[in-house]
FIROSE-886886 format. One record per residue (C-alpha): residue number from 1; chain; z, y, x. Coordinates in Angstrom, 1 decimal, padded with zeros to 4 digits, always signed. Example, Ala and Ser with C-alpha at 12.3 -4.5 7.8 and 13.67 -1.06 7.14 Angstrom:
// residues 2
{site 1, 'A', {+007.8, -004.5, +012.3}},
{site 2, 'A', {+007.1, -001.1, +013.7}},
***
This chain:
// residues 85
{site 1, 'A', {+114.7, +148.6, +097.7}},
{site 2, 'A', {+112.4, +147.9, +094.8}},
{site 3, 'A', {+113.2, +151.2, +093.3}},
{site 4, 'A', {+112.2, +153.0, +096.5}},
{site 5, 'A', {+109.0, +150.9, +096.7}},
{site 6, 'A', {+108.0, +151.9, +093.1}},
{site 7, 'A', {+108.6, +155.6, +093.8}},
{site 8, 'A', {+106.6, +155.5, +097.0}},
{site 9, 'A', {+103.7, +153.6, +095.4}},
{site 10, 'A', {+103.7, +155.9, +092.4}},
{site 11, 'A', {+103.5, +158.9, +094.7}},
{site 12, 'A', {+100.7, +157.5, +096.7}},
{site 13, 'A', {+098.7, +156.6, +093.6}},
{site 14, 'A', {+099.3, +160.0, +092.0}},
{site 15, 'A', {+098.3, +162.0, +095.1}},
{site 16, 'A', {+095.4, +159.8, +096.4}},
{site 17, 'A', {+093.7, +159.2, +093.1}},
{site 18, 'A', {+093.0, +155.5, +093.9}},
{site 19, 'A', {+093.5, +152.8, +091.4}},
{site 20, 'A', {+096.7, +150.8, +091.3}},
{site 21, 'A', {+095.0, +147.6, +092.5}},
{site 22, 'A', {+094.0, +149.3, +095.8}},
{site 23, 'A', {+097.6, +149.8, +096.9}},
{site 24, 'A', {+099.9, +146.9, +097.6}},
{site 25, 'A', {+103.2, +147.1, +099.4}},
{site 26, 'A', {+101.6, +146.0, +102.6}},
{site 27, 'A', {+098.3, +148.0, +102.3}},
{site 28, 'A', {+097.7, +150.1, +105.4}},
{site 29, 'A', {+097.3, +153.4, +103.5}},
{site 30, 'A', {+096.0, +155.5, +106.5}},
{site 31, 'A', {+093.9, +152.8, +108.2}},
{site 32, 'A', {+092.2, +152.0, +104.8}},
{site 33, 'A', {+091.5, +155.7, +104.1}},
{site 34, 'A', {+093.8, +156.0, +101.1}},
{site 35, 'A', {+095.7, +158.8, +102.6}},
{site 36, 'A', {+094.7, +161.3, +105.3}},
{site 37, 'A', {+096.6, +163.8, +107.5}},
{site 38, 'A', {+097.3, +166.1, +104.6}},
{site 39, 'A', {+098.6, +163.0, +102.6}},
{site 40, 'A', {+100.9, +162.2, +105.5}},
{site 41, 'A', {+102.4, +165.7, +105.3}},
{site 42, 'A', {+102.8, +165.4, +101.6}},
{site 43, 'A', {+104.5, +161.9, +102.0}},
{site 44, 'A', {+107.0, +163.5, +104.4}},
{site 45, 'A', {+107.8, +166.3, +102.0}},
{site 46, 'A', {+108.2, +163.8, +099.1}},
{site 47, 'A', {+110.5, +161.6, +101.1}},
{site 48, 'A', {+112.7, +164.5, +102.1}},
{site 49, 'A', {+112.9, +165.9, +098.6}},
{site 50, 'A', {+113.1, +162.6, +096.6}},
{site 51, 'A', {+115.5, +160.7, +098.8}},
{site 52, 'A', {+117.4, +163.5, +100.5}},
{site 53, 'A', {+116.6, +162.3, +104.0}},
{site 54, 'A', {+115.6, +164.3, +107.0}},
{site 55, 'A', {+112.6, +163.1, +109.0}},
{site 56, 'A', {+113.0, +164.0, +112.7}},
{site 57, 'A', {+110.1, +164.8, +114.9}},
{site 58, 'A', {+110.5, +161.6, +116.9}},
{site 59, 'A', {+110.3, +159.5, +113.7}},
{site 60, 'A', {+106.8, +160.8, +112.9}},
{site 61, 'A', {+105.2, +157.6, +114.1}},
{site 62, 'A', {+102.6, +155.5, +112.3}},
{site 63, 'A', {+104.8, +152.4, +112.2}},
{site 64, 'A', {+107.3, +154.2, +109.9}},
{site 65, 'A', {+104.6, +155.3, +107.4}},
{site 66, 'A', {+101.7, +152.9, +107.5}},
{site 67, 'A', {+102.4, +151.2, +104.2}},
{site 68, 'A', {+104.7, +151.2, +101.2}},
{site 69, 'A', {+106.9, +148.6, +102.9}},
{site 70, 'A', {+107.1, +150.6, +106.1}},
{site 71, 'A', {+108.1, +153.8, +104.3}},
{site 72, 'A', {+110.6, +151.8, +102.2}},
{site 73, 'A', {+112.2, +150.3, +105.3}},
{site 74, 'A', {+112.3, +153.7, +107.0}},
{site 75, 'A', {+114.0, +155.3, +104.0}},
{site 76, 'A', {+116.5, +152.4, +103.7}},
{site 77, 'A', {+117.4, +152.7, +107.4}},
{site 78, 'A', {+117.9, +156.5, +107.0}},
{site 79, 'A', {+120.1, +156.0, +104.0}},
{site 80, 'A', {+122.2, +153.3, +105.7}},
{site 81, 'A', {+122.7, +155.5, +108.7}},
{site 82, 'A', {+123.9, +158.2, +106.4}},
{site 83, 'A', {+121.3, +160.7, +107.6}},
{site 84, 'A', {+121.1, +162.7, +104.4}},
{site 85, 'A', {+119.9, +166.3, +104.0}},
***
């Protein structure tokens, strides 16, 4: 899971242009203005491409994507279920 966390955090830092000390695994990336709606779309694309998981419409809820930890847990659940693209 640490590998997934690192990739997610790296992507957020690369696309949001904030400094590394502004994003922790539990930072609420949307509530704190680090990412916006376009950032949300880019995160979905990144997850689908990088981890070969398909994000269903009913999974597009804030609780799945609000932090690095939430995104990591979402990806881990998808990979365990075997929902790969």
